[in-house]
N, C-alpha and C positions, 0 to 999 in steps of 0.2 A: 917596520918593512914589511909588510904580509907577501908570502910568498904562495904559488898555487899547490893548491895539493893533487900528490898522486897516489893511485892505487899501492907504489910498492913503499910509500911512507907510513906505515905504520905509526900511531901513539907508542912511544916506548914506557909510557908511565903507566899508562891503563888504570889511574886510579880512580881518577874520575869519573862517574855515569855521565852519561851524554844524552842529554833530550835534544830531539833531533822534530822540528817542524815537518809540518805536512804540505800546505799549500805556497806554493812562488819556493818550495827549499826539496824536499824527498822530491816534488815531482813540480813539472811547471804546469801553473795554471792554480786553478781555485774551484774546489767542488761543489762549494756554495752558490758560485756565479752560473756555474756550470747547469745545478740542478735546479735553477730557476728557469734556467733557458730553456733545459730539455723540458720541463713542466709546464711552460707557456707559449713556447713558439709553434708547434702543431696545433695547441689547441689556444688562443688566445682567452677565450674568454676566463680559461683558469686563473687569471691573473689576480680578479676578484677574488677567490682563494685564497691565493697567495697573501694577497694582500691582508685578508682579518687571519694568516697565520703570523704573518710580522706582527699583527698588531698588539699579539700575545708573545713578544719576544722573539729575536734573531735564534736562542737556545732552542726554542719550541718549534718556529721555522724550518730549521736546518733539521729536527729529527724529524717531523714530518716531511720534508724532502727527499729524506735520506730512505725512507721506505716508500715514497711514491715514485721517487726518479731516480731510483741508486744508477751509480757509475761503474762500467766495470773497470777492476782493479788490474785485469791483465792487461786493457789497451790503454792505462793511462802513462801520459808522456814522463816518464822519473827521470831526472838528472843522473844520469849512468857515471858521471865521473863522481858527484859524492857516493852515490851506493857503490862504487868500486875502492872507494875510503873505508866506506860503513864495513862493508864485509873482511876487510883487510882489522878493524879494529876488534871488529865481533870473533876474528880467528883468533887475536893478542887476547881473550879473552875479556875484554871490556862489557860494562852492561851498557845498553842500549836501550832505549827508550822513546818510542813516538808520543809528543805532547801536541798538540794540534785545537784550535776551534772548531774545526770540524766535527761532526756530529759521530758520539763514540762507534754506531754501525756503519756508516761509510769508513772511518779509521779502522777498524776492527777488520775490516773488511780486504784492506790497502796491507796493514800490518801484517796478517796472514799470507800473502801473497807473495810479498818480500821476504819474509821468514827471517827476520833480522834483529826483531826487536823485543825485548826480554815483558815489556808493559807498555799498555794503550793509556794515556789519559787524554782525554776529549770530552769535549761539551756533551751533556746528560739530557737536554730537552728543557731544562731549568736554568744550569749555568751556563755559559759562555764562554767558554775556556780562552779569554784569551788576554793579552799585556798582562795587567796585574794580579790578575785571577790563576793565570797560568803561571805567573811567579811564583805565588803563593803555594799552589799546589806542589809545584817542584821542591818549595823548601820544606815542605812539609813530607814527601816523599825523600828527600836526599839531604836533612839536616846536615849533614857535612860538605854538602857544597855539589856544584855540576859544574858543566860544560855544557853551552846551550847553543844550537844550529839553526839559526834563522833566516830572514831575509828583510824586513821591512821594518816600516817605524813601530810599528805595533810592536816589533819586539825589543824596544829596547829599554824596557822595563824589568823584561826578564833576563836580558843579558846584566843590569844592574844589579840582578839578585845571583848571577852568577861567578863562578870564577874567572873562566874563560870563555872565550866566544868563538864560534865556527861561522865565516859571515860567507853566505850562498846566495849568489845569483841577486847579489844585493844591488841597487842602485848607489850612484859614485854619494853622492853623499848621504847616504845610509852606511855605507862599508867606512867613510871617514868617522863618522860618529860613534860608530860602533868601538872603533879603536882607541877612542877618548874615555871609553863604558868600559871596556874590560880588555886583558889582554888576548891577542888574536893568535889562537892555535892554528887553525886553519883557515884559508879563505879559496873558495869559489867562484871567480869572476865572473860578469855577468858576459855573454856571449854576443848577444845581440840585444838594441833597444827597443824602445814600443814604437819609435817614430819607423824606424827599419823593418819590423814589424808590419805596421798599419800600410807603411806604402806597397809591399807584399802582399798585402791583402785585399791592395783593392783591383790588383791584377793589369797594372795599365800594359803590359805587352798583348793584353786581351783586347786594347782597344785596335789595333789594327784590325779586327774583323768590323770594325764601322767604318773603316776604309769604304763597305759597299757605300755606303749615301752619297761618293762621287760617281758611282757607275751610270745612274742615269744620265745627269749632265754630259757625260763624257760619251755614252753613247748614240745621245743624242746631236754631238759632235757641238758643244755647247762648250768649249774648254776657252774661247776667247771672250766670253761675257764675265766679267767680272765682276756683276754683283750674284752672278750664280755661283762663282768660286766662294764668296763671304757667305753666302747662305748657305752651302754645303759645307764649310771649315767652322760653320755656328751649330750646325746639324750635328757633325761629328762631334762637339766637345758637348755637346747637352746628351746625347745619346751615350757618351764616352760616362760622364758622370753618374746619370743615371744607372747604366750598366754595372759601375764600380759599385754605387750604392747594393746594386741586387746581388752582386758578388758578396759583400760580406753580411749580408742577412743569411745567403745559402751558407756561405761557411760555419754559421754561428750555429744556425737549424741542423749543420749536418757533423757536427764536429766527433760523435759518436761513430758514424758510419763512415768519413774520412779518415780514424784511427783503425780501421781495421783495413784502409787498402794502402797496400805496399810503398805506393807514390803519393796519392792524398795526404797520410799521416806527416806529411812535412810542411802543411798547409800554416800559415803561424797561430791559427786558434788550437786547429787539433794537436799540433805541438807544441801549447802554450809558451811557442814565443810573445803573446801577445793576448791579452784575454778579451773575449769578445765583449764586453761591456765596454772598452776603448773602442771599437768598432761600430756598433750600433748607432750611437750618438752622431760619430761621423758619415753613415749613412743618410741619416737623417738631413744633414748639411750639405751631400754629394745631392741629394733629391730634391732640395731645395735649389739649389744652382744649377741643376741641369734643366729641371721646366721654366727658371725664370729665363736661361737662356732660350728655350726650345716655345718660348712663346715666344721671344723676341721675333724667334726665327719662322712662327708659324707653323711648328709640329707638334704641340703642345697636346693635341687630340692626339696623335699616332703615337706621342712619347708613352701616354694614359694606358693604349693600348698594349704597349710593350711591354710597360710595368704590372698591368695585369696579369699578360698572357707568361712572365716571369716568375711571378709569385705563385701563378698555377702552377707552374712546373717545381719548384721549389718544394711546395707543400702540399702538394698533390699528385699531378701527373707524370712525375718522373717514377712514381712504383709503377706502371701499370706499361707493359711491354706495349711496344710499337706506338700506344699515343705520346710518349715521349720524345721520340723521333721525328714524329710528324709536327710536334709542335717545335721540337730543336729546327727543322726544316722552315718552318713558318717563321720561326724569329726571323731566320736570315734574311729571309726574301721580305718582311717588314721593315728591313734596312733599310732596303733597296726602296719599297715603297716611299719610308720617311724621306729618303735623299731627293726622290721624284717632288714629294712636295715642295719642298723645303726650296727647291731649285727649279721648280715649273716646270723642268723636262721629265714629265713625266713616265713612267714604265710601260712600256709595250706589251700586250697581251704574249707575245714572243717572249720577251725579256723573262717577265714572271713566269711564265710557264717553262723556260730553262733553269730558271733560278730554285724552283719546288722541286724538280729530278734533282740537281744539282748537288743540293744541300741536302738532301733527301738520302743520297748517297754519303757527303761527309758525315752526317748522323751516324748512321749505320756502322760506317769506321768505327766510330767512340767506340758503342755499342760490342762489336765484334773484339775492338781490341780490349775492352772490360773482362767480356762473358772468359777470353782466351787468356787472361792471367794466370799465371801457374798456380798462386795461391787457391783462386777460384774454385780453377780445373781441378785442384787437387782435393779441394772439399766436397765438389761436385754438387754443391747447392746454389740457389739464385745469389747473384751478384747484391751487394749490400744495397738496403732499398731500389732494389730495381724486381723489374720482371723478368729477367731473362736467368738461362743456366746455362754453365757450360757446353753442355750438348746443343745449345742453340746456335752457333758460331757459321755450320753449314747451311742453314736458311738464310740466318744473315744478311751471310756473305751473296747468297743468291739473289736474294733484293737489293742488297747495294748497288753491287755490279752493272744488275739490270736499269737500276733510277741513274747509273752513274752514263752509263752508254745511251740511255733515253736521252737525257740533257745533251748528249754531244745529236743524236739525231735531230733534237728541237732545232738546233744549231743552223743543221745541215738542210732542213726544209725552210728554214728561216728565208736562206741565201737563195731558195729557189723562185722568191716572190719579187715581180716585175718590180714592184714600187722601190725595192729595196735598193736594187740594180741603180735603179734612176737617181739615189742619192748618193751613188760613190762613183769616183773617176775610174774607179779599177775595181769590179767587187769582185773579180775572180781571185783577189789577194786576200778576202776573206775568210778563203777554205782553211784559213792560218785557226781560225777558231776552233771549227767542230776537230780538226784533227788534233791542233795542242789540248783541249778536252781530254781528247778518246786518249791522246797518249798519257796523260797525268791522272787522269782516273785509271789505266790499265795499270802503272807503275805504284801508287798508292797501294790499288789493294794486292798486287803481287807483296808489297811491302808488309800488310797487313798480315796476309796469310803466312808470311814467313816469321812472323810475332818482332818484326822491325820498326812496327810502327809507332811514334807516340799516341798516347790516348786522346789527343786533339790535332787532326789532321793538316789544323789553320796552322796551328804553332809548330809543328811538324814542316809546312812549308816554307815560314817564316826564315828558317835557320836551316834550309835546304839548298843546294847551289843550283842542281839541275831543274828545282822550281821557279827560283829566280829568272834563270836561264830560258826557259820555256814561256813563262810569262813577259819578258822583254820579246821574245820573236812573235808572240802573237800581238802584244802592243806595236809592235813596230808594222806588223802586216795588216793591222787595224788602219792604224794612223798613214800607211799609206796610200791603202785603197781608197781612205777619203780625202786624202790631199795630194795626192798626184792627178796630173790633166788625164783625161780618157784616151785611151790608145797607145799611152807611155808603154805599156809591159805588152 
């Protein structure tokens, strides 16, 4: 029976050297896989260069990638439980080496940062130090045997050559077989599986934003039309699948930037919970499913426009101040347009004008929350992969508050239209809309100024009781205005 290791349980024998794997063991993630993504995602044409390197062998490709797309060892997601144990073993006088199939340049950078290893054994551009090759190298270095810490099937041959095994972050099948191969000195169980990481990576909570597809139908009082409801749900499903595919690609492209962010570093790819090489095939599947549903709902063209805009945002426009927030506002508005196309209740110019200003305000909330982050403010430099600085908060706040109040003004002007009054039995009750929007915008920006705002105001609203209560009151006012007979109020 294995047991979880703790930092307070150093190895008492200290006689056998300890060799520690890097990818998936010392750190969560894979340096080679991430380097390939780092090299190709922002410049897709580089894939042909990568294929040429791979044709000359994995060791050669690893060497070239370590030079062209190095990782920052300071931000890598290390296994802190393992590190704590290694520090205790080192303090007890044990010899510890890093033994990895990653390139020696990348491995040495990690070893220098961690500061625990007596030597580094790694791939060198000609030999891919993995599995049997790694076992042979370690037998040569430690003829009297050694202990090996690993995590996957490629480590079976190394454990077979070792006196003892340390099993780290391994799947259950690997851990059980490792027990049969060698005595287990320590075990660090896996905390979360791939399936859970992928589920988190597709961000199902963000699907709440896609409820905007129902707005045109509800604003057009089409709530008694079952065909419109069916079309709206189909549009919601299609947009959610496409959006999740975009999130997967975005997070794969943003691994380095997310690791420098105090909150985003916990995302599944950045934290190493799941490899982006699992996420990218899933993104293809989600895209296919989304567009299949979109074609049936007659919104494939709008979906394609949404995908194009989000791709531009991911790989280009997110780096440019103001262009990013205008595009974000446009993407929210595009959700409303998509809902109108799907249901046949097309959004009016008034609704689109309101949406543009309202969602521009929310996009600016995101940027103010990010630029006001303590880490960024302390650094006094631009937010990672953004064109903003900590001292931009004041002017961004001014723009955001103004655009939010303008959205409320658009609603107020809309209510002055005689054609609007003719469509409602009690149009006076519609004043709950601009009043509710004004209050909510004021509250959101007050919380942002106090540093209490979640980096995504929509996600904040989903967990905020006052926002739910306000939304219910506004919805009740709208429904009453539409359903009550004239003169009742």
